[in-house]
C-alpha positions as CSV (number, residue, x, y, z in Angstrom):
1,X,-67.4,126.9,-124.8
2,X,-70.6,126.1,-121.7
3,X,-73.4,126.6,-123.5
4,X,-77.2,127.0,-121.6
5,X,-78.6,124.0,-123.3
6,X,-81.5,122.3,-120.9
7,X,-81.6,118.8,-123.8
8,X,-84.8,118.0,-125.2
9,X,-86.1,118.2,-129.0
10,X,-85.0,120.9,-131.4
11,X,-88.0,123.4,-131.7
12,X,-87.7,123.6,-135.6
13,X,-87.6,120.1,-136.8
14,X,-88.4,118.1,-133.3
15,X,-85.0,116.0,-133.1
16,X,-83.7,115.1,-130.0
17,X,-80.5,116.7,-128.4
18,X,-78.3,116.1,-125.6
19,X,-76.6,118.9,-123.7
20,X,-73.1,120.0,-124.3
21,X,-73.1,118.2,-127.7
22,X,-73.3,121.1,-129.6
23,X,-75.3,124.4,-129.8
24,X,-76.5,123.7,-133.2
25,X,-79.4,120.6,-134.2
26,X,-77.6,118.1,-135.8
27,X,-80.7,117.7,-138.7
28,X,-81.4,121.1,-139.7
29,X,-78.7,123.3,-138.2
30,X,-80.8,125.5,-135.9
31,X,-79.4,127.1,-133.3
32,X,-80.6,125.5,-130.1
33,X,-78.1,127.4,-127.1
34,X,-76.4,130.4,-126.8
35,X,-72.7,130.6,-125.4
36,X,-72.6,132.2,-121.9
37,X,-69.3,131.7,-120.7
38,X,-65.8,130.8,-122.5
39,X,-63.9,128.1,-120.8
40,X,-60.1,128.3,-121.3
41,X,-57.2,130.8,-121.3
42,X,-58.4,134.1,-122.4
43,X,-57.2,136.2,-125.1
44,X,-55.3,139.3,-123.5
45,X,-55.9,142.7,-124.6
46,X,-53.5,145.8,-125.3
47,X,-53.6,147.0,-121.6
48,X,-52.8,143.2,-120.0
49,X,-49.4,143.2,-122.9
50,X,-48.1,147.1,-121.9
51,X,-48.4,145.7,-118.0
52,X,-46.7,142.8,-118.8
53,X,-44.1,144.5,-120.6
54,X,-43.9,147.2,-118.2
55,X,-43.2,145.0,-115.1
56,X,-40.7,142.9,-116.9
57,X,-38.8,145.8,-117.8
58,X,-38.5,147.1,-114.5
59,X,-37.7,143.5,-113.1
60,X,-34.5,143.4,-115.5
61,X,-33.7,147.2,-114.6
62,X,-33.8,145.8,-110.7
63,X,-31.6,142.9,-111.5
64,X,-29.1,145.0,-113.9
65,X,-29.2,147.8,-111.0
66,X,-28.1,145.0,-108.1
67,X,-25.5,143.1,-110.4
68,X,-23.3,146.5,-111.1
69,X,-23.6,147.7,-107.3
70,X,-22.6,144.6,-105.9
71,X,-18.9,144.3,-108.4
72,X,-18.7,148.3,-108.0
73,X,-18.7,147.5,-104.4
74,X,-16.3,145.1,-104.1
75,X,-13.1,146.9,-102.6
76,X,-10.9,145.6,-105.5
77,X,-12.5,148.1,-107.8
78,X,-11.8,151.0,-105.9
79,X,-8.8,150.3,-103.9
80,X,-6.2,151.3,-106.9
81,X,-4.0,154.1,-106.3
82,X,-1.8,156.2,-103.5
83,X,-3.2,155.9,-100.0
84,X,-1.1,157.9,-97.2
85,X,-1.3,159.2,-93.9
86,X,-1.0,162.8,-92.8
87,X,2.8,162.1,-92.3
88,X,2.8,161.0,-95.8
89,X,3.9,157.5,-95.5
90,X,2.1,155.0,-97.3
91,X,0.7,152.2,-99.9
92,X,0.3,152.3,-103.6
93,X,-2.1,149.5,-104.8
94,X,-1.7,148.5,-108.5
95,X,-4.5,147.2,-110.8
96,X,-2.4,143.8,-111.3
97,X,-2.3,143.3,-107.7
98,X,0.9,144.5,-106.8
99,X,2.0,147.2,-104.2
100,X,5.0,149.4,-103.0
101,X,5.9,151.7,-100.1
102,X,5.1,155.2,-100.3
103,X,7.4,157.4,-98.1
104,X,10.5,156.6,-96.3
105,X,9.9,152.7,-96.2
106,X,11.0,151.4,-99.6
107,X,8.9,147.5,-100.2
108,X,7.0,145.9,-102.7
109,X,4.7,143.1,-102.2
110,X,1.2,142.3,-102.9
111,X,-2.6,141.9,-102.4
112,X,-5.7,139.8,-102.8
113,X,-8.5,139.7,-102.0
114,X,-10.1,136.6,-100.1
115,X,-13.7,137.8,-99.8
116,X,-15.4,141.2,-99.8
117,X,-14.3,142.6,-96.3
118,X,-10.8,141.5,-96.2
119,X,-7.5,142.6,-98.0
120,X,-4.2,140.1,-98.2
121,X,-1.2,141.6,-97.8
122,X,2.1,139.9,-99.0
123,X,5.2,142.1,-98.2
124,X,8.6,142.1,-100.0
125,X,11.5,144.3,-100.2
126,X,12.9,146.4,-97.2
127,X,14.3,143.8,-94.9
128,X,12.8,141.0,-97.2
129,X,10.2,141.1,-94.5
130,X,8.6,138.4,-96.5
131,X,5.5,138.7,-94.0
132,X,1.6,138.3,-94.6
133,X,-0.7,139.7,-92.9
134,X,-4.9,140.0,-93.0
135,X,-7.0,143.1,-92.7
136,X,-10.4,143.9,-92.2
137,X,-10.9,146.5,-95.3
138,X,-13.0,149.3,-95.4
139,X,-13.5,152.0,-98.0
140,X,-15.5,155.1,-97.6
141,X,-15.4,157.7,-100.2
142,X,-11.4,158.9,-99.8
143,X,-10.7,156.9,-96.6
144,X,-9.4,153.3,-96.4
145,X,-9.1,151.7,-93.1
146,X,-7.5,148.6,-92.5
147,X,-7.5,147.0,-89.1
148,X,-6.0,143.8,-87.9
149,X,-6.2,142.3,-84.3
150,X,-3.3,144.5,-83.5
151,X,-3.9,147.8,-85.2
152,X,-5.8,150.6,-87.2
153,X,-4.5,152.0,-90.1
154,X,-6.3,155.6,-91.6
155,X,-5.4,156.7,-95.2
156,X,-6.2,158.7,-97.0
157,X,-6.7,158.3,-101.0
158,X,-4.0,160.7,-102.7
159,X,-5.0,163.2,-105.4
């Protein structure tokens, strides 16, 4: 506590005192000074607690939204299903990481995602292709675009 004492003598009993020792006289107990300002951690009021609570809630909700959006935006969450061209040829992706050809050419294989922007397709089956190809992948709505150095393939989600 800070006090407004200037030092001197108690006006009641005449005892000497030093500023900052106490706000009361050591001999008679008379108040020598009044407190002008509290020093230290202020006690927060209800409004401060409400503001802190709201701010913490907003931060937590924001972090959860970022987390959910980042998980949902990964192509592995939206690729499962059948994707075909206008001619009815395409690929069916399964949740377990396998795939099979749709249409005229029967083949099967596996897929995996080295990162969010690429898909690796490993083919087996028809003519025992055994070939692995990496494509840049983009899924926007019902349209899947696979792009390699040689080719771009546009597929549409079968209903």
